[in-house]
C-alpha positions in Angstrom: -2.9 37.5 -10.0 -3.5 33.7 -11.3 -5.2 33.2 -14.5 -7.8 31.0 -12.7 -9.0 33.5 -10.5 -8.2 31.3 -7.3 -6.3 32.8 -4.6 -2.9 30.6 -4.0 -4.1 30.2 0.0 -6.6 28.3 -1.4 -5.4 25.4 -2.8 -7.1 21.7 -2.9 -5.7 18.9 -1.1 -4.6 20.5 2.1 -1.1 20.1 2.9 -1.1 16.4 4.1 1.9 14.6 5.1 3.3 11.9 2.7 3.2 8.5 4.2 6.7 6.9 4.8 7.2 3.4 3.4 7.5 1.1 6.6 10.0 -1.0 5.1 12.4 1.6 4.2 11.8 3.4 7.7 12.6 -0.2 9.8 15.3 -1.6 8.1 14.7 -4.7 10.2 11.7 -5.4 8.7 11.5 -7.5 5.7 9.0 -8.8 2.8 8.2 -12.3 3.4 5.2 -14.4 1.5 5.7 -17.0 4.2 4.5 -14.4 6.7 0.5 -13.8 5.9 0.2 -11.8 9.1 2.5 -9.2 8.0 1.2 -8.8 4.3 -2.4 -8.8 5.4 -2.0 -5.0 6.0 -1.5 -4.5 2.2 -5.0 -6.2 1.0 -8.2 -4.8 1.2 -11.0 -6.7 2.9 -12.2 -7.7 -0.8 -8.9 -9.1 -1.4 -7.3 -6.4 -3.8 -3.8 -5.5 -3.4 -3.6 -2.0 -1.8 -2.0 0.8 -4.0 1.1 2.6 -3.4 -0.4 6.0 -2.9 -2.9 4.3 -0.3 -0.1 2.0 1.6 2.6 4.6 1.4 5.1 1.9 0.2 8.1 3.2 -2.2 8.1 1.6 -5.6 10.6 -1.1 -4.9 8.9 -2.4 -1.8 5.5 -2.1 -3.2 6.6 -4.3 -6.1 8.0 -7.0 -3.3 4.9 -6.7 -1.5 2.7 -7.4 -4.4 4.9 -10.3 -5.4 4.8 -11.9 -2.0 1.2 -11.5 -2.0 0.8 -13.3 -5.4 2.9 -16.1 -3.9 1.4 -16.3 -0.8 -1.7 -16.8 -2.7 -0.5 -19.6 -5.3 0.6 -21.8 -2.1 -2.8 -20.9 -0.1 -1.6 -19.0 2.4 -3.7 -16.3 1.7 -7.0 -16.1 -0.2 -7.4 -14.8 -3.6 -10.9 -13.2 -2.8 -13.1 -12.3 0.1 -14.7 -15.4 2.0 -18.6 -15.6 1.0 -20.8 -14.2 3.6 
């Protein structure tokens, strides 16, 4: 019997499947800062970069995505913050 008093059948988290990195799954797709529509998926509506655990990217591609977003922001292809409402 477990020390915590919980049964093994009642674990937290509920067996979700891990998201697959879209760049590893589709080798033809690349991270490009000149394509703001392609990397817009990886920023929130407030303008923040979506973390790895949410987007499902692997570490290598998450670094490439964040660098691409920062480059696109610097040359004014993407906004730094959300537009004023």
